[in-house]
C-alpha positions as CSV (number, residue, x, y, z in Angstrom):
1,M,30.6,8.4,-22.9
2,T,27.0,8.2,-21.9
3,R,25.8,11.0,-19.6
4,Y,22.8,10.1,-17.5
5,D,20.2,12.3,-15.8
6,L,21.2,11.2,-12.3
7,V,24.0,9.0,-10.9
8,I,24.1,7.8,-7.3
9,K,27.8,7.1,-6.8
10,G,29.9,4.9,-4.6
11,G,27.3,3.3,-2.3
12,T,26.9,-0.3,-1.2
13,V,24.1,-1.3,-3.6
14,V,21.9,-4.2,-2.6
15,T,20.8,-6.0,-5.8
16,E,19.3,-9.4,-6.2
17,G,22.8,-10.7,-6.9
18,G,24.1,-9.4,-3.6
19,P,25.5,-6.1,-2.3
20,R,28.4,-4.4,-4.2
21,L,30.1,-1.1,-4.3
22,C,29.0,0.6,-7.5
23,D,27.1,3.4,-9.1
24,I,23.4,3.6,-10.2
25,A,22.5,5.6,-13.3
26,I,19.0,6.9,-13.9
27,T,17.5,8.2,-17.0
28,G,14.0,9.7,-16.7
29,E,12.2,7.5,-14.1
30,T,14.1,4.3,-14.6
31,I,17.4,2.7,-13.8
32,A,19.5,2.8,-16.9
33,A,22.8,1.3,-15.8
34,I,24.6,-0.2,-12.8
35,G,28.4,-0.1,-12.8
36,T,31.4,2.0,-12.0
37,D,32.6,5.4,-13.2
38,L,29.2,6.4,-14.5
39,N,28.5,10.1,-15.1
40,G,25.4,12.1,-14.7
41,A,24.1,15.6,-15.1
42,E,23.4,15.4,-11.4
43,E,25.5,13.2,-9.1
44,V,24.8,12.1,-5.5
45,D,27.7,10.9,-3.4
46,A,26.5,7.7,-1.5
47,T,29.9,6.8,-0.1
48,G,29.5,5.0,3.2
49,L,25.8,4.5,2.7
50,T,23.8,1.4,1.9
51,V,21.6,1.7,-1.3
52,L,18.4,-0.3,-1.1
53,P,15.3,-0.7,-3.3
54,G,12.4,1.4,-2.3
55,G,10.2,-0.5,0.2
56,V,7.0,-2.0,-0.9
57,D,4.5,-2.1,2.0
58,S,1.8,-4.5,0.9
59,H,-0.5,-4.2,3.9
60,C,-1.5,-0.6,4.9
61,H,-4.9,0.8,6.0
62,I,-4.4,4.3,4.5
63,A,-7.3,6.5,3.3
64,Q,-9.6,3.5,3.6
65,V,-13.3,4.3,3.1
66,E,-14.5,3.3,6.6
67,P,-17.3,5.5,7.9
68,G,-16.8,6.1,11.7
69,M,-13.7,4.0,11.9
70,G,-10.2,4.8,12.9
71,H,-8.7,4.0,9.6
72,G,-10.1,7.3,8.4
73,A,-7.5,9.0,10.7
74,E,-4.8,8.6,8.0
75,S,-5.2,10.4,4.8
76,M,-3.4,9.4,1.6
77,V,-1.2,12.5,2.1
78,T,-0.1,11.8,5.6
79,G,0.1,8.1,5.2
80,T,2.3,8.2,2.1
81,S,4.4,11.0,3.6
82,A,5.1,8.7,6.5
83,A,5.9,5.9,4.0
84,L,8.5,7.9,2.1
85,A,10.1,9.1,5.3
86,G,10.6,5.5,6.3
87,G,12.0,4.4,3.0
88,T,8.8,3.0,1.4
89,T,8.0,4.1,-2.1
90,S,5.0,1.9,-2.9
91,I,2.0,0.9,-0.7
92,I,-1.0,-1.4,-1.0
93,S,-4.1,-0.2,0.9
94,F,-7.6,-1.5,0.8
95,V,-11.0,-1.0,-0.9
96,S,-13.7,-1.8,1.7
97,Q,-16.9,-3.7,1.1
98,H,-19.8,-3.2,3.5
99,A,-23.1,-5.0,3.2
100,G,-25.6,-3.0,1.2
101,E,-22.9,-0.8,-0.4
102,E,-21.9,-0.9,-4.0
103,I,-18.3,-2.0,-4.4
104,T,-17.9,0.1,-7.5
105,D,-18.9,3.2,-5.6
106,V,-16.4,2.6,-2.8
107,L,-13.7,1.7,-5.4
108,A,-14.4,5.1,-7.2
109,E,-14.1,7.0,-3.9
110,T,-10.9,5.0,-2.9
111,L,-9.3,5.7,-6.3
112,A,-10.1,9.4,-6.0
113,R,-8.4,9.5,-2.5
114,G,-5.4,7.8,-4.1
115,E,-4.9,10.7,-6.5
116,T,-3.4,12.8,-3.6
117,A,-0.7,10.2,-2.8
118,L,2.9,11.2,-2.6
119,A,4.1,7.6,-3.1
120,D,3.0,5.0,-5.7
121,Y,0.0,2.9,-4.6
122,T,-2.5,0.2,-5.4
123,F,-5.2,-1.7,-3.5
124,H,-6.5,-5.0,-2.2
125,Q,-10.3,-5.5,-2.6
126,I,-11.9,-6.6,0.7
127,I,-14.8,-9.1,0.2
128,S,-17.1,-9.4,3.3
129,D,-20.4,-10.2,1.5
130,P,-19.9,-12.4,-1.5
131,T,-23.3,-12.1,-3.0
132,D,-24.1,-13.4,-6.5
133,K,-23.6,-9.9,-7.9
134,V,-20.2,-9.5,-6.1
135,V,-18.9,-12.9,-7.3
136,L,-20.2,-12.7,-10.8
137,E,-20.0,-9.0,-11.6
138,D,-18.1,-6.9,-9.1
139,I,-14.9,-8.9,-8.7
140,P,-14.4,-9.1,-12.5
141,R,-14.9,-5.3,-12.6
142,V,-12.4,-4.8,-9.8
143,V,-9.8,-6.9,-11.7
144,A,-10.4,-5.0,-14.9
145,A,-9.7,-1.8,-12.9
146,G,-6.2,-3.2,-12.1
147,L,-6.6,-4.8,-8.7
148,R,-5.4,-8.4,-8.6
149,S,-5.8,-9.3,-4.9
150,L,-8.7,-9.9,-2.6
151,K,-8.8,-9.7,1.2
152,V,-11.0,-11.8,3.4
153,F,-11.4,-11.9,7.2
154,L,-12.2,-15.0,9.2
155,T,-13.0,-12.9,12.2
156,Y,-14.6,-9.6,13.2
157,E,-18.3,-9.2,13.6
158,D,-19.1,-7.2,10.4
159,A,-16.4,-8.8,8.1
160,H,-15.9,-12.5,8.8
161,L,-16.9,-15.1,6.2
162,T,-18.2,-18.6,6.8
163,D,-16.2,-21.4,5.2
164,R,-18.9,-21.6,2.5
165,A,-18.7,-17.9,1.7
166,F,-14.9,-18.1,1.8
167,L,-15.0,-20.8,-0.8
168,R,-17.1,-18.6,-3.1
169,V,-14.4,-15.9,-2.9
170,L,-11.6,-18.4,-3.5
171,A,-13.4,-19.8,-6.6
172,A,-13.9,-16.2,-8.0
173,A,-10.2,-15.5,-7.4
174,H,-9.3,-18.7,-9.2
175,R,-11.4,-17.7,-12.2
176,E,-10.0,-14.2,-12.3
177,G,-6.4,-14.9,-11.5
178,C,-6.3,-13.1,-8.2
179,M,-4.2,-13.5,-5.1
180,V,-6.3,-13.9,-1.9
181,T,-5.0,-12.5,1.3
182,V,-6.5,-13.8,4.6
183,H,-6.8,-12.7,8.2
184,C,-6.7,-16.0,9.9
185,E,-8.4,-16.2,13.3
186,N,-11.4,-18.3,14.3
187,Y,-14.4,-15.9,14.8
188,D,-16.5,-18.2,16.9
189,A,-13.6,-19.3,19.1
190,I,-12.7,-15.7,19.8
191,G,-16.3,-14.9,20.6
192,W,-16.6,-17.8,23.0
193,M,-13.3,-17.0,24.7
194,T,-14.3,-13.3,25.1
195,E,-17.6,-14.2,26.7
196,Q,-15.8,-16.4,29.3
197,L,-13.2,-13.8,30.1
198,L,-15.8,-11.0,30.5
199,A,-18.0,-13.2,32.7
200,E,-15.0,-13.5,35.1
201,G,-14.4,-9.8,35.1
202,F,-11.3,-9.9,33.0
203,T,-11.7,-6.7,31.1
204,E,-8.3,-4.9,30.8
205,P,-6.4,-4.6,27.5
206,K,-4.0,-7.5,28.4
207,Y,-6.9,-9.9,28.1
208,H,-7.2,-9.1,24.4
209,A,-4.3,-11.6,23.9
210,W,-6.1,-14.2,26.1
211,S,-9.2,-14.0,24.0
212,R,-7.3,-15.0,20.8
213,P,-4.3,-17.2,21.7
214,E,-2.1,-18.6,19.0
215,V,-4.1,-21.9,18.7
216,I,-7.0,-19.8,17.3
217,E,-4.8,-18.3,14.7
218,R,-3.1,-21.7,14.0
219,E,-6.4,-23.5,13.4
220,A,-7.7,-20.8,11.1
221,T,-4.5,-20.8,9.1
222,Y,-4.6,-24.6,8.6
223,R,-8.3,-24.4,7.6
224,T,-7.5,-21.5,5.2
225,I,-4.7,-23.5,3.5
226,C,-6.9,-26.6,3.1
227,L,-9.8,-24.6,1.5
228,A,-7.3,-22.8,-0.8
229,E,-5.9,-26.2,-1.8
230,L,-9.4,-27.6,-2.5
231,V,-10.1,-24.7,-4.9
232,D,-6.5,-24.3,-6.2
233,T,-6.2,-20.6,-5.4
234,P,-2.9,-18.9,-4.4
235,I,-3.0,-17.2,-1.0
236,Q,-1.0,-15.1,1.4
237,I,-1.6,-15.4,5.1
238,F,-1.5,-11.9,6.6
239,H,0.2,-10.8,9.8
240,V,1.5,-14.2,11.0
241,S,2.2,-13.7,14.7
242,C,4.4,-16.6,15.7
243,H,6.5,-19.7,14.8
244,A,3.6,-22.1,15.5
245,V,1.5,-20.5,12.7
246,A,4.6,-20.4,10.4
247,E,4.9,-24.1,10.8
248,E,1.5,-24.6,9.2
249,I,2.6,-22.5,6.2
250,E,5.8,-24.4,5.9
251,R,4.0,-27.7,5.7
252,A,1.9,-26.3,2.9
253,Q,4.9,-25.0,1.0
254,K,6.6,-28.4,1.3
255,R,3.5,-29.9,-0.4
256,G,4.1,-27.4,-3.3
257,L,1.1,-25.2,-2.6
258,K,1.1,-21.5,-3.5
259,V,1.0,-20.2,0.0
260,W,3.0,-17.3,1.3
261,G,3.4,-15.9,4.8
262,E,3.6,-12.3,5.9
263,T,4.4,-10.8,9.4
264,C,4.8,-7.3,10.8
265,P,7.4,-5.6,13.1
266,Q,5.0,-5.7,16.1
267,Y,5.4,-9.5,16.2
268,L,9.2,-9.1,16.3
269,V,9.6,-6.3,18.8
270,L,6.5,-6.3,21.0
271,S,4.9,-9.0,23.2
272,A,1.7,-9.7,25.0
273,T,3.2,-8.2,28.2
274,D,3.1,-4.7,26.5
275,M,-0.7,-4.8,26.8
276,D,-0.3,-5.3,30.6
277,R,0.4,-1.6,31.4
278,P,-1.2,0.7,33.9
279,G,-4.5,2.4,33.0
280,R,-5.2,2.5,29.3
281,E,-1.6,2.4,28.2
282,G,-2.0,-1.3,27.2
283,A,-4.5,-0.3,24.5
284,K,-1.6,1.3,22.5
285,Y,-0.3,-2.2,21.8
286,M,-3.6,-3.9,20.8
287,C,-3.7,-5.5,17.4
288,S,-5.0,-8.7,15.9
289,P,-3.6,-11.2,16.0
290,A,-2.1,-10.2,19.3
291,P,1.6,-10.0,20.0
292,R,2.9,-13.2,21.5
293,D,5.5,-14.5,23.9
294,A,8.9,-12.8,23.5
295,S,10.6,-16.2,24.0
296,D,9.3,-17.3,20.6
297,V,11.0,-14.6,18.6
298,E,14.2,-16.3,17.7
299,D,12.4,-19.3,16.1
300,F,10.3,-16.7,14.2
301,W,13.4,-15.0,12.9
302,D,14.6,-18.4,11.6
303,D,11.3,-18.7,9.7
304,I,12.1,-15.4,8.0
305,R,15.7,-16.4,7.2
306,R,14.5,-19.6,5.6
307,G,11.8,-17.8,3.6
308,V,8.8,-19.5,5.2
309,I,7.8,-15.9,6.2
310,D,8.9,-13.9,3.1
311,V,7.2,-10.5,3.6
312,I,7.3,-8.0,6.4
313,S,4.6,-5.4,6.1
314,S,3.4,-2.8,8.5
315,D,-0.4,-3.5,8.7
316,H,-0.5,0.3,9.4
317,S,-3.8,0.9,11.1
318,A,-3.9,4.4,12.5
319,Y,-6.2,5.0,15.4
320,F,-5.7,8.1,17.7
321,F,-5.0,7.1,21.3
322,E,-6.9,10.1,22.8
323,G,-9.9,12.0,21.5
324,P,-13.6,11.6,21.1
325,E,-13.5,10.1,17.6
326,N,-11.3,7.6,15.7
327,S,-9.5,6.7,18.9
328,K,-8.8,3.9,21.3
329,E,-10.8,5.9,23.9
330,T,-14.0,6.1,21.8
331,A,-15.7,3.4,23.8
332,G,-15.0,5.1,27.1
333,A,-12.3,5.0,29.7
334,N,-13.7,1.9,31.3
335,A,-14.5,-0.1,28.2
336,D,-13.6,-3.7,28.2
337,F,-10.9,-5.0,25.8
338,S,-13.5,-6.3,23.3
339,R,-14.6,-2.7,22.6
340,I,-11.2,-1.1,22.1
341,P,-10.2,-0.6,18.4
342,N,-7.1,-2.7,17.7
343,G,-4.5,-1.9,15.2
344,L,-1.1,-0.1,15.2
345,P,0.5,2.7,13.2
346,G,3.8,1.6,11.7
347,V,4.3,2.5,8.0
348,E,7.2,4.8,8.8
349,T,8.9,2.6,11.4
350,R,8.6,-0.7,9.5
351,M,11.9,-0.7,7.6
352,P,14.0,0.9,10.4
353,L,12.7,-1.6,13.0
354,V,13.3,-4.6,10.7
355,F,16.8,-3.3,9.7
356,S,17.7,-2.7,13.4
357,E,16.4,-6.0,14.8
358,G,17.4,-8.0,11.7
359,V,20.5,-6.7,10.0
360,S,22.1,-4.7,12.8
361,K,21.7,-7.6,15.2
362,G,23.0,-10.1,12.7
363,R,19.7,-12.1,12.3
364,I,19.4,-11.5,8.6
365,D,21.7,-10.2,5.9
366,L,21.1,-7.2,3.6
367,E,19.8,-9.3,0.7
368,T,17.1,-10.9,3.0
369,F,16.2,-7.4,4.3
370,A,15.6,-6.2,0.7
371,R,13.7,-9.3,-0.2
372,V,11.2,-9.2,2.8
373,T,10.6,-5.4,2.6
374,A,10.6,-4.8,-1.1
375,T,11.3,-7.6,-3.6
376,N,9.0,-10.3,-2.3
377,P,5.9,-8.1,-1.7
378,A,6.4,-6.8,-5.3
379,R,6.6,-10.3,-6.7
380,I,3.6,-11.7,-4.8
381,F,1.3,-8.8,-5.8
382,G,2.3,-8.4,-9.4
383,L,4.5,-5.2,-9.1
384,Y,7.8,-6.9,-10.0
385,P,10.1,-6.2,-11.9
386,R,8.9,-2.6,-12.1
387,K,9.1,-2.4,-8.3
388,G,11.0,-4.1,-5.5
389,A,14.5,-4.4,-6.9
390,I,17.5,-2.3,-8.1
391,A,17.8,-3.6,-11.6
392,I,18.1,-2.1,-15.1
393,G,14.7,-1.1,-16.4
394,A,13.1,-1.0,-13.0
395,D,11.6,2.2,-11.6
396,A,14.3,4.2,-9.9
397,D,12.8,3.8,-6.4
398,I,15.9,3.9,-4.2
399,V,16.6,4.5,-0.6
400,L,19.9,5.8,0.8
401,W,20.4,4.2,4.2
402,D,22.8,5.0,7.0
403,A,23.4,1.6,8.5
404,D,25.2,3.1,11.6
405,R,22.9,5.9,12.5
406,R,21.2,5.5,15.8
407,V,17.8,7.1,16.3
408,T,15.4,7.1,19.2
409,I,11.8,6.7,17.9
410,T,9.4,9.3,19.1
411,N,6.0,10.3,17.8
412,D,7.2,13.9,17.3
413,L,9.8,12.5,14.8
414,L,7.2,10.7,12.7
415,H,5.0,11.9,9.8
416,H,1.8,9.9,10.3
417,A,-1.4,11.6,11.4
418,V,-2.0,10.0,14.8
419,D,-0.9,11.0,18.3
420,Y,1.2,8.0,19.3
421,T,3.6,5.3,18.2
422,P,3.8,1.9,20.1
423,Y,7.6,2.2,19.6
424,E,8.0,5.4,21.6
425,G,11.5,5.6,23.1
426,M,12.9,2.5,21.2
427,E,16.4,3.0,19.8
428,V,17.1,1.6,16.4
429,T,20.4,1.3,14.5
430,G,20.0,2.1,10.8
431,W,17.9,4.9,9.3
432,P,16.9,6.2,5.8
433,V,18.5,9.5,4.9
434,A,17.1,9.9,1.4
435,T,14.3,8.4,-0.7
436,Y,13.9,8.6,-4.5
437,L,10.6,7.9,-6.2
438,R,11.0,7.1,-9.8
439,G,14.3,9.0,-9.9
440,T,13.0,12.1,-8.1
441,L,14.1,13.0,-4.6
442,A,11.1,12.5,-2.3
443,M,12.6,12.7,1.1
444,K,15.9,14.0,2.5
445,D,17.0,14.0,6.1
446,G,13.5,13.5,7.3
447,E,12.0,16.3,5.2
448,I,9.4,15.4,2.6
449,C,10.3,16.8,-0.8
450,A,7.4,15.1,-2.8
451,E,4.1,16.8,-3.4
452,P,0.5,15.4,-3.1
453,G,-0.4,13.8,-6.4
454,Q,3.1,12.8,-7.2
455,G,2.3,9.1,-6.5
456,R,0.8,7.0,-9.3
457,F,-1.8,4.2,-9.2
458,L,-0.1,0.8,-10.0
459,K,-2.5,-1.1,-12.3
460,R,-1.8,-4.8,-12.1
461,G,-2.3,-7.4,-14.9
462,T,-2.0,-11.2,-14.8
463,Y,1.1,-12.6,-13.3
464,E,2.5,-16.0,-12.4
465,M,2.3,-16.0,-8.7
466,A,-1.4,-15.4,-8.7
467,T,-2.0,-18.1,-11.3
468,P,-3.5,-21.4,-10.1
469,R,-1.3,-24.5,-10.2
470,G,-3.8,-26.5,-12.1
471,I,-3.9,-29.2,-9.5
472,T,-7.0,-30.1,-7.6
473,P,-8.3,-33.1,-5.5
474,N,-9.3,-35.8,-7.9
475,G,-8.7,-33.5,-10.8
476,F,-12.2,-31.9,-10.4
477,E,-11.9,-28.2,-11.0
478,A,-14.9,-27.0,-8.9
479,A,-13.9,-23.3,-9.2
480,K,-14.7,-23.4,-13.0
481,I,-18.2,-24.6,-12.5
482,A,-20.9,-21.8,-12.7
483,P,-21.4,-20.6,-9.1
484,R,-24.6,-21.7,-7.4
485,P,-26.7,-18.8,-6.2
486,A,-25.7,-17.6,-2.7
487,A,-29.1,-18.4,-1.1
488,R,-28.9,-22.0,-2.2
489,A,-25.2,-22.3,-1.3
490,A,-26.0,-21.4,2.3
491,E,-28.7,-24.1,2.6
């Protein structure tokens, strides 16, 4: 009889074939067997618990090299500790690009920060200035270093790309076999709306949502999909906020395009009314895109059930609420909404919120929960089958989940670095009680057992979901033509 290193016995194991009562056997760092009556040198009784694949949070701003910005509030140690406490074993953060800075220098600093991680990790490369050097030299170097996804913004003063610049990035991604992830909001429309609101004296946090209504996100999403179709580049639309935007993605999917949609818990449990709170309290709920109308949420859950939205990430963006630096008060107590940093902490609360609102309330089943929090993000970003599923040969990233446990979320309970959670006082049903990273206990009953440096960098090679379809308008593959110099392209 085979004796394994570790056997997790008697839990309801959520595999890609569905949940079943069985044992999981682990040898070294990988899953060696799934069955019954398995024996191990160490055995863990999971009777009455749900056994889930370790979460993959594919959108986290953790240890991001951002001088003077709030993302620096979260170190790799605190951010990945919070991830493990919430049942997430792999994260994808970001390598920044700022005009005038060398991407390779920022990449080296980001990778160095990653060496302190407690969970496994990789990165998306942000492109905000696609110069000739960036397009022809830096992106290939980034890909060679093991990053297979690029991030672009269609809004924010220092980051947004024009359509022409965006096409240069899409073409580079096509050539290199990268997924492109996109923040879809119309920069000029937001700027114009903000000017009108401030001119009328509408300055409070609640007007953040007024400055960027869903039509601005919907237009940018449609435009993004059209440009990606023109170049034949796979894309994921980040942090989709509502059903109307999901409809644009569904139309693209029905045309056979490689377009995927991601949302976040804040769009499922918060609404625009949360920003309409006394004093500065509304600033705690400011993110972009903004939370929408609560009446839209059931249609949005239907988009998740049907796979139109197939990833739920955290978009963890950790700003302190109080304090002179890295906070939502940095701009001053009377700052208008356009000067307040927007972004929410959520890497630790992501899976409990989705489980409680989704599984516990009957909106999704266990298989869908595992897909949107682990399997799909692993597939879309080239980490599957090593990550994202409970299967023989996969890394033994496993979460033991008490589906009946009720927990009231408070900031004191959480492990992130900042001084607030937008989910303060919210009760959830379902909570992780133990997290295993590659077969080693990393969290038990809220206590972190892993050590800094235990996480590993996940180098990604070529994979099918990031591979172009080979279909372009008129059969003309513009992305394969030698890029025109940026100065001429802007003429």
